[in-house]
N, C-alpha and C positions, 0 to 999 in steps of 0.2 A: 261216711263221714261226720264228724265230731264237729258240731258248733261252735266259732269260737267268738260270737255274737256276746254280750256286754250285758250282765245285769243292769235292772233303772236304777239310774242314780236315785238316792234316799235325798229326803227333805231336810236333811240338816245330817252334818259330816259328822257331827260328834252325837253319841247315845246317850241314853238318860243317865247312864253308871257314868260318864265324862269320859268312855272310852271312843279313841277316833275307828272311825268306819274303815278300817284301810282295806284298800283294793281299788280295782277300774270299774266304771261304769257307763251308762251311757246315760244321757241328760243332764239338767243343771239342777242343782242344789241352791238352799238359800243361804241365808247370812251365815257367815262363819267369825264365830267368837271364839276364839283359842283359852278366854279366859276361864272356861269352864271345862278346861280338861280335869282331869285328877289322876293318880296317881298309876303306873308311874310318867305319865307327859307331861302332869303340869310343871307349872314354873312362878317363878314370882313375878308380880308385875314391872319389877326394876330389871329383870332381866328380859321379859317379853319387850319392855321398851326397847332394848336394844337388839333384837334377832328379830323382832317381828319385820317381816321385807313382803311387799305387797307388789304389783304390778300390772298395770296393762299396755298392753302390745296390739299391735294391727299390723297387719301386711298387708297391700293393695300392688298390685300386679295386672300390666297389660301385656301385648306383644311388645310396645314400647319401653315400659316404666316398667320398675318395683319401687315402692316409696314402704317406708319403715317407719312407724309413730310409737313412742312409748313413753311411758308415764312410770317413774320408779318412786316408792317410797321405801328408805329404807327403815324408817321408827325414829330415827336422829336427824335426820335429813332427806332432803329427796332432790332427784334431777329427772331431766327430760333429754332427750332428742331426737328428731326428725330429718331424715334424708329423701334424696330424689335420685333415682341412680338410673340415668339412658342407656338401654341396654343396648343401644344402635351406636353410640360413642364409648360403651363400655366403659364409664366413669358416673361419678357423682357429681350433679349438677347444680344442686343446691340442699342446703342444711341450717342445722346445729345443732349443738350441743350446749345443755346450761344447767349448770347447780342453783337450783331456789333458796329461799330461805323458810331453814325449819320451820313447820308447824305451820306454813301461811300459803306455799304455792302452791303445793301438789294437793290434792286430794285423790285417792284411790278406795273405793268402795271397799265396804266387807261384802256384797254382793256381789258373786262371780257375776262379769258381766255389765254392774251396775255401772251407775255415772262417774265420771272421771274428768277432772280435769289439771292443765299446770299454765297458771299465768303469773309469769316474773320474769320483767323489762325488758318489755314488748315482745315475747313470745309466749305466744298461745295455744293450747289444745282445748280441745273441750269434746266428751266422748258423751253422746245419749244412747241407754239402749231401747228398745221398742217399751211402749207404756202400756201397760193392762189395757185388754182386750183392744189395743191398737193394730197398725198394718206387719206388724215386724220388721219393721225397718230400725236400723242402725244408722245413727245421725255422727257425723266425725266433721269438723271444722278446724281449719288450724291458720293462721296466722304466726309470720319471721321475718325477718328481713329478706333473707332472701325467696322465699316463695310464700304461696298461699293454696291453702285445699279444701277443698269442700268434698263431703263424701256421703253416699248413702247406700247402706248394703242387706238384702232383703233376706232374713233368716225363715221366714212362713215355709219354705218349700224345703227346710237345708234338710240332710242328716243331722242323727243328733252328734250333742254336744259329747265331748270324753268329761269325764269327771273321774281325777284320779288323788289318791290319799296313802300318804304313805309314811315313814320314822324315816329321821334325819337322826346321820349318827353324829355325833356333836353339837346337835342340836333336838329338836322336840318331834313335830309333826308338818308337813307340808303337803298342800292340794295345792292343784291345779285344776281349769276348765279351758279348754283347747273348743277350739271351733273346726269343721267342716270350711271348703270353699262355698262362699255364699254371692249371686249377683250382684257385681257392683254399676252404679254410675256415679258422675261426679263431673268435677274438673279440678285440675294442677295446673298453676302459675304460674313461672318463672320467667321472672323479666314481662316482658312483650310476651314471649312464647305462652299458648295455651295449649292443654294437653289434658282430652278428653279421657273420661274411666271407663265412657258403657263399654259394655261387652267383656271388663274384665272381671277379678274375681278377689273377694276379700276373705280374707280370714282372721282370728287373733288369740291372742294367750292372755289371761287371763290368771294370776301366781298368788298365794297367798300360804306364807309359811313362818314359822321360827325355826329358822338355820342358824348354820355352826358360821360361828366368824369366818372361817376362812371356804368359802365355794367356788367349784369350779364345774365347768360340763363341754362337752362336745357335743352341737345339735343340730341336726337337720329337719326340712321343714318346707313342702310344699302341697300347693291344691290347684286342681281344675274344680269345676261342676259336680262330675262324679267321681273323683280320686281324685287321693287325698291322703297325707300320711306324717305322722309326727315323729320324730326319733330321739331318745337323751341318753348318753351315757356318761354318768359322772354320781354328782350328791344324790340321786333320787332314785338308781337304779333303774329297772325297767317299766316302772309303773307309768308312765307317759307315753311309751309306743304302743303305736297304734297306725292301724290302717281305713281310712274312710274309701269305700266301693260299692258305687251303685245306692246310696242310698243308706248302706252298712256298715257299723263300726266292726273292728275285730281287734284283737288284740295281738300284739306282737311280742317274742321274745326279747334277750339282751342283743345290743345294735356293736357291730364293729365300727370304726370308724377306720382306715386305710390312708393316709394322705401325710405331706413330707411338711410342716409346720415353718419349717425353713423357705418352704416353697410353695405356700397357699392357694397360689392360682393355677397349681398342675393338678390335673384329673384327683377327682378322689374315689375311694371304691366303699362301701356304704352298703353292708349288708346283715341281715339277722341268724342268730344263731341255731331259729328253729323253720330255717330253710324256706322261709315264706317271703322274703323279701332280698333283694339282689340288685343294686343301681349304681353305677356311676353318673359322680357328677363332675360338670364342666363349669367352671368358673371363669365369668366374664371379666369382672372387678372385684372387687372389694371397699367394704368400709371398717377403719380398726379406729380403737383409742386405748391411750394408756393413761390412767391418770395414777399420780402417786399424792394423796395428801397428809403423809407420815401417818395419821389413826385411820387410813384406810384407803384404797386403793383397786383400781379398775383395769385390767388390760383385757383387750380381746381383740377379736378379727371376725368378720362376718363375710365369708364372700355370696356375691349374688350370681343367677347359673341359671343353669336346668339339668335335669336330672333324665336318664334315658336307663333301661332293662328293665325289669319283668317284679310284679308283685301277684301273690296269693293269698285269697279268704282264707282257706285250708290246705293242709301239705298234700290232699290228694288231689287238687285242683289243678285246672291246666292254669299253665301262666298265664296273667293279665296284661299286655306290652303298655310301658311307659315308655314315650316319646317325646323328650324336649319341654319337662314340666317345669316351671321355670317355681324358685324357690332359693332359699338360703340354706349354708350349713354354719356354723360358727365354734371358734376355741376359745374359751370366756373362764376369766378367775377373777374373784372379787374378794376381798378384805373387807368386810361391812361389819 
């Protein structure tokens, strides 16, 4: 059998000649500085100002809750959102979505997985990675009108991160670091209700690139401690399609999403063209948002639910069953 494990991540996503190190890797990389790109990927500082997009997203899941938290810096402005979805009730029970003050409200690090924050009009998100020589634990703190959250997740024994680097049509280059599932502790407070996060699973998505003005994708992500996957069809091709299984990271092929956008809470069928993943997604509810600010727009729906089916690390391997793995799918369009 041919191993599909990925090579080790480089310390810099741009080489000494200014060329991006395209590909998929296992592990973390250093600070991303797109100003050092050479032709044909180099762009002027003004162009980068309007096309440089960075975001830090974190998902926290337990048998009862799924929480999504994101800080987004689109260059000329910024935004953030967070929500708490109660799986037993099948609905969002708390959340916020807030556009920030350009240049002031948000900070998304140029170091993948680095410290990020959003402070604006009473909404606060603080995200801190493990310190050098520390205990390998990430810290996430959130306060808003509808809920508060304190979470800690431990990367010390986790499988490798994914690093993906690739070209962007009508843009330049994009890079993303995505995590496997990590053990989670902490608490969510919604009014008088307290929800323990102990025994849950955390994962994160850090993305940093020079993207096209119009960007769209379909996405699926779900994680346990010994299995997880990230799947995307759209602006980044198959670059970030991977499977985490038993501590190893494996590349996947192009993914197909079969679903009815007019009925997004109906079952989805998701599979890869290499025969390594075939899943049914059963939505339990969804978060959606439509914003039209004339010069910019965002339209997306993110169903929350569970995945069942099978995955394989290699074509000749026996299928590994997936049973009710909690996660999300997404249909997303941005003009930014």
